[in-house]
C-alpha positions as CSV (number, residue, x, y, z in Angstrom):
1,X,113.0,152.2,71.6
2,X,110.6,149.3,71.5
3,X,108.4,148.7,74.5
4,X,109.9,145.3,75.1
5,X,113.4,146.7,75.0
6,X,112.4,149.4,77.5
7,X,111.0,146.8,79.9
8,X,114.2,144.7,79.7
9,X,116.3,147.7,80.3
10,X,114.2,148.7,83.3
11,X,114.4,145.2,84.8
12,X,118.2,145.1,84.3
13,X,118.5,148.4,86.1
14,X,116.4,147.0,88.9
15,X,118.6,144.0,89.2
16,X,121.7,146.2,89.5
17,X,120.0,148.5,92.0
18,X,119.0,145.7,94.3
19,X,122.4,144.1,94.0
20,X,124.2,147.3,94.9
21,X,122.0,147.6,97.9
22,X,122.7,144.1,99.1
23,X,119.3,142.6,98.3
24,X,120.0,139.6,96.2
25,X,116.5,138.1,96.7
26,X,114.9,141.3,95.3
27,X,117.4,141.1,92.4
28,X,116.3,137.5,91.7
29,X,112.6,138.5,91.8
30,X,113.3,141.3,89.3
31,X,115.0,138.7,87.1
32,X,112.4,136.0,87.4
33,X,109.6,138.5,86.6
34,X,111.0,139.3,83.2
35,X,109.1,137.7,80.3
36,X,112.3,137.1,78.4
37,X,116.0,137.3,79.1
38,X,118.7,138.6,76.9
39,X,122.5,138.2,77.5
40,X,122.6,141.6,79.3
41,X,119.9,140.3,81.8
42,X,121.7,137.0,82.4
43,X,125.0,138.9,83.0
44,X,123.3,141.3,85.4
45,X,121.9,138.5,87.6
46,X,125.2,136.6,87.4
47,X,127.1,139.7,88.5
48,X,124.5,140.2,91.4
49,X,125.2,136.6,92.6
50,X,129.0,137.3,92.4
51,X,128.6,140.5,94.4
52,X,126.6,138.6,97.0
53,X,129.2,135.8,97.3
54,X,126.5,133.2,96.3
55,X,128.8,130.9,94.3
56,X,126.4,128.0,94.1
57,X,123.6,130.1,92.8
58,X,126.0,131.9,90.4
59,X,127.2,128.5,89.1
60,X,123.6,127.3,88.5
61,X,122.8,130.5,86.6
62,X,126.0,130.2,84.6
63,X,125.1,126.7,83.5
64,X,121.6,127.8,82.5
65,X,122.8,130.6,80.3
66,X,122.1,129.9,76.6
67,X,124.9,132.2,75.5
68,X,128.0,133.6,77.3
69,X,130.5,136.3,76.6
70,X,133.6,137.5,78.4
71,X,131.5,139.5,80.9
72,X,129.8,136.2,81.9
73,X,133.1,134.4,82.3
74,X,134.6,137.2,84.4
75,X,131.6,137.3,86.6
76,X,131.7,133.6,87.4
77,X,135.5,133.9,88.0
78,X,134.8,136.8,90.4
79,X,132.1,134.8,92.2
80,X,134.6,131.9,92.8
81,X,137.3,134.3,94.0
82,X,135.0,136.2,96.4
83,X,133.7,132.9,97.8
84,X,137.3,131.9,98.6
85,X,137.2,129.0,96.1
86,X,140.6,129.5,94.5
87,X,140.8,126.0,92.9
88,X,137.4,126.6,91.3
89,X,138.6,130.0,90.1
90,X,141.7,128.5,88.6
91,X,139.7,125.9,86.8
92,X,137.4,128.5,85.4
93,X,140.3,130.6,84.3
94,X,141.9,127.7,82.4
95,X,138.5,127.0,80.8
96,X,137.9,130.6,79.6
97,X,137.7,130.8,75.8
98,X,139.2,134.3,76.0
99,X,140.6,136.5,78.7
100,X,141.1,140.2,79.2
101,X,142.9,142.5,81.6
102,X,140.1,141.9,84.2
103,X,140.5,138.1,84.0
104,X,144.3,138.2,84.4
105,X,144.3,140.8,87.2
106,X,141.5,139.1,89.1
107,X,143.3,135.7,89.1
108,X,146.7,137.2,89.9
109,X,145.1,139.2,92.8
110,X,143.4,136.0,94.1
111,X,146.7,134.1,94.3
112,X,148.4,137.1,95.9
113,X,145.8,137.5,98.5
114,X,146.6,134.0,99.8
115,X,150.4,134.6,99.6
116,X,150.8,132.2,96.7
117,X,153.6,134.2,95.1
118,X,154.9,131.5,92.7
119,X,151.4,131.1,91.1
120,X,151.1,134.9,90.9
121,X,154.5,135.1,89.1
122,X,153.7,132.2,86.8
123,X,150.5,133.9,85.8
124,X,152.2,137.2,85.3
125,X,154.8,135.7,83.1
126,X,152.1,134.1,80.9
127,X,150.1,137.3,80.4
128,X,150.1,138.3,76.8
129,X,150.4,142.0,77.6
130,X,152.1,143.5,80.7
131,X,149.8,146.4,81.2
132,X,150.2,149.1,83.8
133,X,147.4,147.6,85.9
134,X,148.9,144.1,85.7
135,X,152.4,145.3,86.5
136,X,151.1,147.2,89.5
137,X,149.2,144.1,90.7
138,X,152.5,142.0,90.6
139,X,154.5,144.8,92.1
140,X,152.0,145.2,95.0
141,X,152.1,141.4,95.5
142,X,155.9,141.3,95.9
143,X,155.8,144.5,98.0
144,X,153.2,143.3,100.5
145,X,155.1,140.0,101.1
146,X,158.5,141.7,101.5
147,X,160.1,140.5,98.2
148,X,161.9,143.8,97.7
149,X,164.3,142.9,95.0
150,X,161.6,141.2,93.0
151,X,159.4,144.3,93.4
152,X,162.3,146.5,92.3
153,X,162.8,144.3,89.2
154,X,159.2,144.8,88.2
155,X,159.4,148.5,88.8
156,X,162.6,148.9,86.8
157,X,161.1,147.0,83.8
158,X,157.8,149.0,83.7
159,X,157.7,151.4,80.8
160,X,155.6,153.9,82.8
161,X,154.8,154.2,86.5
162,X,151.7,155.5,88.3
163,X,151.4,156.8,91.8
164,X,150.1,153.4,92.7
165,X,153.4,151.9,91.5
166,X,155.5,154.2,93.7
167,X,153.1,153.8,96.6
168,X,153.5,150.0,96.7
169,X,157.3,150.2,96.3
170,X,157.7,152.9,99.0
171,X,155.4,151.1,101.4
172,X,157.4,147.8,100.9
173,X,160.7,149.4,102.0
174,X,159.0,151.3,104.9
175,X,157.2,148.2,106.1
176,X,160.5,146.3,106.1
177,X,162.2,148.9,108.2
178,X,164.5,150.3,105.5
179,X,163.6,154.0,106.2
180,X,166.7,155.2,104.4
181,X,165.7,153.6,101.1
182,X,162.1,154.6,101.6
183,X,163.1,158.2,102.2
184,X,165.4,158.3,99.2
185,X,162.6,156.9,97.0
186,X,160.1,159.4,98.4
187,X,162.5,162.4,97.9
188,X,163.2,161.4,94.3
189,X,159.5,161.4,93.3
190,X,158.5,164.4,91.2
191,X,154.9,164.2,92.3
192,X,153.7,163.3,95.7
193,X,150.0,162.9,96.5
194,X,148.5,162.6,100.0
195,X,148.6,158.8,99.9
196,X,152.4,158.7,99.3
197,X,153.0,161.4,101.8
198,X,150.9,159.7,104.5
199,X,152.6,156.4,103.9
200,X,156.0,158.0,104.4
201,X,154.7,159.9,107.4
202,X,153.4,156.7,109.0
203,X,156.7,154.9,108.4
204,X,158.6,157.6,110.3
205,X,156.1,158.0,113.1
206,X,155.7,154.3,113.7
207,X,159.5,154.0,114.3
208,X,159.8,157.0,116.5
209,X,161.4,159.4,113.9
210,X,159.1,162.2,114.9
211,X,161.1,165.1,113.5
212,X,161.2,163.6,110.1
213,X,157.4,162.8,110.4
214,X,156.7,166.4,111.3
215,X,158.7,167.7,108.3
216,X,156.7,165.6,105.9
217,X,153.4,166.6,107.6
218,X,154.4,170.3,107.3
219,X,155.2,169.9,103.6
220,X,151.8,168.3,102.8
221,X,149.5,170.7,100.8
222,X,146.5,168.6,101.8
223,X,146.1,166.8,105.1
224,X,143.3,164.3,105.5
225,X,142.0,162.7,108.7
226,X,144.5,159.8,108.3
227,X,147.5,162.2,108.2
228,X,146.2,164.1,111.2
229,X,145.6,160.9,113.2
230,X,149.1,159.7,112.3
231,X,150.9,162.8,113.4
232,X,148.9,163.1,116.6
């Protein structure tokens, strides 16, 4: 490895370290001290600004970048979303020359966070590929806002399901007070992890069905602090 390459790599690692520790000024100093910047360095400081919710600074850096790739675009998209600037995020998403799963899932999640279900669904329908992660994001969106039939439609059309898929679906019915349906879903699952079991446990306990809650608790092979606090 050439000495210059080593120095750039060390500086990029320093930017990431300072960013993860919440010190954006130190990350900026590490970036500014570099004798030259490659695309990796630009993306590192852009991601640091996004992590620090400094949208104006991120936008200024993005404009200064001599070259951009998909990582760059996803970082400025994330910066807008984290800063709560959904209109800016939507404009960036439309402007992106290419998009990947991160782009689609980030934008869908941003709409869902604000309860903008129609925009989420429109985005989901436009996605070129309905990956498991994207389906789970749309399923979770419907589930969290009580759109049970829409959530069921997504689940029924998914070629494969993950525990996250079932957790969202189960929680949706439990949160809407349909314990019978939630219990049937839970009983039909071939594999139940602690998250699914705790969700069902909480659903019964919150509505005073203590006997059913104790049965689920007793059947759990692993009980974490959340499960213990719920049953107590």
